[in-house]
N, C-alpha and C positions, 0 to 999 in steps of 0.2 A: 296822501303820498303813498301809503301802503297799498291803496286800491290801484294806483297807477302801476306800481311795481308788479302787483298780481296780474293785471291786464297784460303788461309787457311780457311776463313769464309765460302766461297762457298763450299769447300770440306766438311766442318763440316755439312753444311746444307744438302748436298747430302747424306752423311753418315747417318745422323739422319733420313732423308726421306726414305732411303733404308732399314733401320733396325727397325724403329719404326712403324711397321705395325700391332702390337698387338699380333704377334705370340710368342714373348718372354713371354708375360703375360700368354698365354695359356700353354706354357711349364712349367712355374712356378706353374700354377694351377695343372698340372698333378703331379709334385713332391710333392706339398703340400697335395694333395689327398692321397698320399702314407702314410704320417705321420698321416693322419686322420683315414684311414681304417685299416692299418696294426695292430695297437693295438687291434682292434676288432677281428682280425683273430688269434692273438697270442695264446689264450687259446686252440684253436683247432689245429693250425699248428706249434706252437712254434715260438720263436722270429726270428729265422733265416729264416724259410720258409714263414712266414707272410710278410717279406720284399722282399724275393727273388721272390715271386709269382708276384710281380709288375714289374719285369724286362721285360717280354714280352710286357706288357701294355706300359711301357715307350719307349721301342724300336719301337713299332707300332706308338706311338704318335710322336716320333722324325722323323720317316719315313714319316708320313703324313705331318708334318710341312715342311720337305724337299721338298716333292712333291708340296705342295702349294706354297712355295717360288719359285720353278723352273717354274711352269706352270701358276701361278696366279700373283705372285709379280713381277718377273723379266720382263714379258712382259709390265708391267706398269712403271717400274723404269729403265729398261735397265741394261746392264752389267756395273758395276761401278768399275773403277780402282782408287785406292787411292795412295797417296804419301808415301814416305818412313817413315815420322813421324807417320802417321796414322797406317801403317803396323807395325811399331815398337811398338806402344802402344798395338796393338792386340797381338803381340808376348809376351810382358811383362805381359799382362792380362793372357795369357795361362800359363806362368811360375808361376805367383803368385798364380793363382787358383790351380795349381798342388801342390804347397807348402801348401796352406791352406787345401786342401783335405787330404794330407799326415798327417798334424798335427791333423786334425779332426779324421782320422783313429787311430792315436796313442792315442789320448785322449779317443776315444771310447773304445779301448782295455783296457786302464787303468781303465776307469769307469766300464767296464764289470767285471774286476777282483775285484774291490773294491766297487761294486754296493751296497752291503748291508751295507758297512761302511760309505757311503755317504748319506747325507740327500737329499730329493727331491729338496730343494732350491739350493743346490750346483750343482746338475746335471742340473737344469734349467739354472743356471748362465753359466755353461760351454757350454751347447748346444746353449743357446741364443746368447752368444758372438761369437761362431763360425759362426752361421748363419748371424749375423749382420755384421761381418767383411767380410765374403764372398760376401754378397750382396753389401756392400759399395764399395768393390774393383771392382766388376762387373759394378756398376753404373758409377764409375770414368773412367775406361778404355773403356767402351762401349759408354760413353757419353749419358747415358740413366737415367735422373734424377729420373724418377718414381721408379727405382730400390732402391733408398734410402728409399722411403716410404715403399716399400715391405720389405726391410731389417729391418725397424723398426717394421713392423707387425710381421715378423717371429722371430725377436729378442725377443720381449716381449711375444710371444705366449706361450713358456714354463712356464714363470712366471705366466701368467694369468691362464694357465691350472693347474698349481700346486696350485694356490689359489682356483680355483673352486673345485679341488680335496680335499683340506684340509678343506675348509669351507662349501662346499655344496655337498660333496660326489660324485662329477663327476667321472665317470669311467675312467680308464686308464690315470690318471693324467691330465684329461681334454683335451688330444690331439685330440680326435675326434671332440670336439666342436671348439677349437681354430683353428686348421689347416683345419677343414672342412669349417669354416667361411672364412679363407684366400683363400682357393681353390675356393670357390664360388665368392668372390670379384674379384680375379685376372682373373678368367675365364670370368666373365661378362665384366670387363674392356677390356680384350683382344678382345672379340667379338665386342664390341662397337668400339674400335679403328680400328679393321680390316674392319668393315663395312664403317667407315668414310674414311679409306684409299682407299677402292674400289671406293667410290663415288668421292673422290678427284682426283683419278688417273685412269680415264677410259682408256681402251685399245685403242691406236690410230689405226684407220683404214683408208686405202687409199680410196679416193673417185674418181670416174671416172671423167675425164675432161669434162667440159661442152662445147659443141660445139656451 
């Protein structure tokens, strides 16, 4: 029994070491940047295209992250194979996130049809809860506690933005300010974490035998 617990703890440490390299933070920064910049482009491009224009940017970002994981991270961590329980958690994470995204899409469509009938506070509550639930689920299944903090940030961002809009006249319901701040914080955290990861996990090189 003790041996199984030791193996489970060892696998958890390996999983966290392999995935907590700061790249998740940088991905989150990229998505947060969309919420910050898209409202500024909306008057010129419309709501649809102001968001759609970010698709190539996000695809390039994910491609770069994939290349960095393959050619920079893996040589330092090796190829890790996880047990059935860990793989099962990742599959559940994928399923739950699919459900959350479908619900978010449905709520987004409903909000679009009744946008003028809903107050800014109600929209902020719906949007904030969706983000908070999504990040909390990701934090649990990915065993990445920092995502809880990010979930709290993105969850309250619509409320803070709406408050800035109502009380201080911030443009676009405060999204450029709140999500711009989140994007900056998560990107900085990701870069710092990634640099620490590189220093902590240098590439192993073979040395010539001393004769």
